[in-house]
N, C-alpha and C positions, 0 to 999 in steps of 0.2 A: 319270557316274562314281560308283562306290560307295565308301562309307567302309569302311576295313579292319575296323572293329569289327562291321560288318554281315555279314561273310563267315562261312559255316559252316565246320566243320572240313574237310569234303569240299572246299569251294571253296578253303580255304587250302592244302590239299595240291595241288590242281590248279594253283593259282597258283605254288606252289613248283616244281612240275615244269616248267611253262612257263618260269619265270625261269631255272632251271638250264640248260634247253635253249638259251635265248636267249644266256645268258652264255657257254656253251660255243661257240656259233657265232661270237660276237663275238671270243673269244680265237682261234678258228681263223682268222677273217678277219685279225686282227692278225698272226698267224703268217705267213699267206700274203702279206700286204702288206709284211712286213719281210724276207721270205726272201731277196730279191735283194740288198739292201744290208746287212742285219744278220742273217746266218744264226744266230749264237749266240743273239740275243734271240728270234728266231723259234722256236727249239727250246724256249725257256722257255715261250712262250705255247702251243705244241703240248701240252706236258705239263700246263699249267694247264687247257686245254680237256679233256684226258683226265680230270682230276680232277672237273671239272664233270659230265662224262658219268657218272662213278661215283656222284656224289651223286644224279643224276637216276634212276639205276637203283634206288638205295635207296628213294627216294620212291615210285617206281612199284610196287615190291614191296609196300610198306606200304599203298599205296592199293588195290591189288588185294585184299589181305587184308581191308581194312576196308569197301571200297565197291564192289568188282567191277571189271569191265573198262572201262566207259565213263568217260572223263576229260573233264569239261566244259571248254570253252575259257574260261579266266579269265586275262587278260593284265594286266601291270603298268600299262599305259596306261589300263586301265579302273578302276583303284583309286586313290583319292586318297592323296597322300603319297609316291609313288615319283618318283624322278628319271627323266627321259627320257634314256637314253643317246644320245649324239650318233651319228647314222648314220655308218657307216664311209666312205661316199662323200663326206661332208662333211669328213672328216679327211684326204683324199688331197691330196698325197702324205703318207704317214704319217711322223711325226716321233717319235723315240724317247721324248723327254720327255713329249709329249702322250699317247702310248699308255700309258706307265707310270702317269701320273697318272690316266688314265681307268680303268685296271685297279684302282688303289687305291681309287677312289671306288666302283666296282662291288662290291668286296669288303666295304667298310664298310657299304654299303647292304644287302647280302645278310645280313650278320651281324645288323644291326639288325632286319631283317624276321624272321629266325628267332627272335630273342630275344622279340620282341613276340608272334609266333605261338605260341611255346611257353608263354608266360605266360597265354595265353587258353585253351589246350587243356585239356580235362577227361579226355582219354583218355591213360592212362599211356604206352602204346607210342608214340603220336603225339608226346606231349610229350617223351619221351626222344629220339626221332629228331630233332625240331626243335632241341632243345638241343645234340645232338651236331653237327648241321649248323652251328649258330651258332658253336660252338667251331672247327669245321673252317674256316669262312670267316674267322674271326679269325686262325687259323694260316696262312691262305693268304698273308698278307703276308710272314710269315716263310718260308713255302715258296718264294715268289717270290724272296726274298733268297737262300735256299739254292740254288735252281736257277740263279740268276744267278751265284752264287759258283762253282758247278760248271761252268757253261757259258761264263761270261764271264771267261776268264783275263785276265791283264794284257795279253797280246798281242792277244787277241780284242777286249777293250774298247778298246784303243788303235786297232785297225783300224776298229771301229765309230764311235768318236769322230771319226776322220779322215774316214770316209765321211759322217757327219752334217755335218761342216764343209763338205765338198765339195758336198753337196746344198744346204746353206744358201746357199753362194756362187753356185751355178748357178741356183737358183730365186728368190732374193731379191736378193742383192747385185749380181750381174751385170746383170740388167735395170734395177735401180734406178740403178746407176752409169752405165750407158749413157744412161739418160734424163736424169740430172742433168748429165752432161757435155754432152749435146746441148742441153739447155735453157739451161745456163749460158753455153756458148761460142757456139752458133750464133745466139742471139738478140742477142748483143752488137752485131753489125754493124747490124741494122735499128734497134735502140733508139737507139744513139748517132748513127747516120746521121740519123735523124729529129730527134734533139735538136740537133745542130749545124746541120742544114739549116734548121730553123724557129726555133731559139732559144726555143721555147715548151715548158715542162714538160708541159703537158696533151697536146700533140700527141705528144710522145715516150712519154707514158704509154699513150695509145691504141694506138700502134704496138706497144709492148712487150706489152700485153695480148693484142692480136690475134696477134702472133708466138708468144707463149707458149702460148696455148690451141690455136692451129692446130698448132704443133709437138707438143704433148702428144697431141692426137687422132691425128696422123699417126704418131708414134712408137709409140703404144699399139697401133694396128692393125697396124703393121709387125712389132712384136715378137710379137703374138698369132698372126699368120698365118705367121710365118717358120718355126715349129717346133712340132709338137704334143706334143713331149716324150716320145713313145713310145720313141724310139731313144736320145736323148741323156740322158734322165733329168732334164730341166730342169723338170719339173713341168707343172701345168695351164697351157695357153697363155693362157687368159683372165686368170689371176692375174698371170702375167708381164707381159701387155699392160697390165693395170691399174696395176701397180707402175711400169712404164716410163713410161706416159703421165702418171701423177701426178708422178713425179719430174722429168720433162721440163718440165711446167708450173711446178712449184715452182722449178726452176732458172732459168727465164726471168722469173718474177714477182718473184724476189728483188731483182734490180737494176732492175726496172720500178717498183716501189712508191715508191722515193724521188722519182720525178717527179710524185708527187702534191703535193709541196712547190712552191708558186708561184714561189719564187725559183729561177731557172734555175741560177745558179752553185752554190747550196747543194745543190740536187737532184743536179747532176752530180757534185759532190765526194762526196756520200754514196753515189751509185750506184757510183762507182769503188771506194769502200771495201767495199761489199757484194760487188762482183766479186772483189776480192782475197780476201775471206772465203770465197766460194764455191769459188774455185780451191784455197784451202787445205784445205777439207773434201774436195774430190775427191782431192787429193794424199794426205790421210790415209787415205781409204778404199782407194785403190790400194795404199798401203803396208801397211795392216792386213790386207786380205783377198785382195789379188791378188799378194802377195809381190814387189811392185816396190820396189826400193831408194828410200828417201825422197828423196834428191837427184835421182835419175833421174826419179822421178815428178814432182817439183816443176819440173824443167827442161822436161819434156815438156808438162805442163799449162800452165805459165807461157808457154812459147814459142807454143803454139797459141792461147792466150787473147790474147796480145799481138798476134799477127797479125790475128786477127778484130777485135779492138778498134781497131787502127790502120786496118783496112779501113773500118770504120764511120765513123771520124772523117774520113778522107780523102774518102770519098764524100759525107758530109754537109757538108764544108767546101768542096767544089768548086762 
């Protein structure tokens, strides 16, 4: 990598041309990625991409006037001090807040680059254009706000906020809740069956760990393989599988850890308290994100948990 101070004016202009082209393509990718769920925001980024294209044309016209037709390839990743923008494929599925924050960082970096480049230039026309571009990039944030005000009416913003909420529930809450419910409820029977059958905390702990980890692996693969997200909009299958698997394991380990306590009675009482807390968390999530009435959610989760809990005790005590 080269230091920015080592670049010639020709190379600085070439770097600026490449940066504007890359930023324009990133904004176009943002627009395309948001078009399905957030059409108003997609329009904002389409217009921002068009502005980057206009800046690139200004730079190319000046470059031709000063240095001719050939533009050397100078990229931001070859120069020290530039942030590496996150690849678009690593941000999928796109989230509005993440995209807007990324765009703001890009504009700040571009403005800083043009200010530094203008301060080093000894050519009046180059210095003027770089200064104008610095001001344009600094105004971009206000331009984005203006475009959002024009395109994101109260109704459009409400629709996009609701779409973002639905996407969050589908891609994160739903697989996490499914895993937490399965881990918390389904492992109750083997853990407490082992506890009451052996009367030994350590044996119950081993059974609980095996059941939790096994259920986490099983649920993770089941979630990842059940739907690739292309039709349902539920997002990347591997991410959903990871969330579901982790939450399944967490749900089972929660009431397994108390059995590390040597005293069987103390461990059992603490495990029951943890189970009640787990069921309370599940009830709250169902009420908060799944629009389930709190009383109905509590009765459903409590009844299911009680059945599984009783099953484990009956089998373990027989």
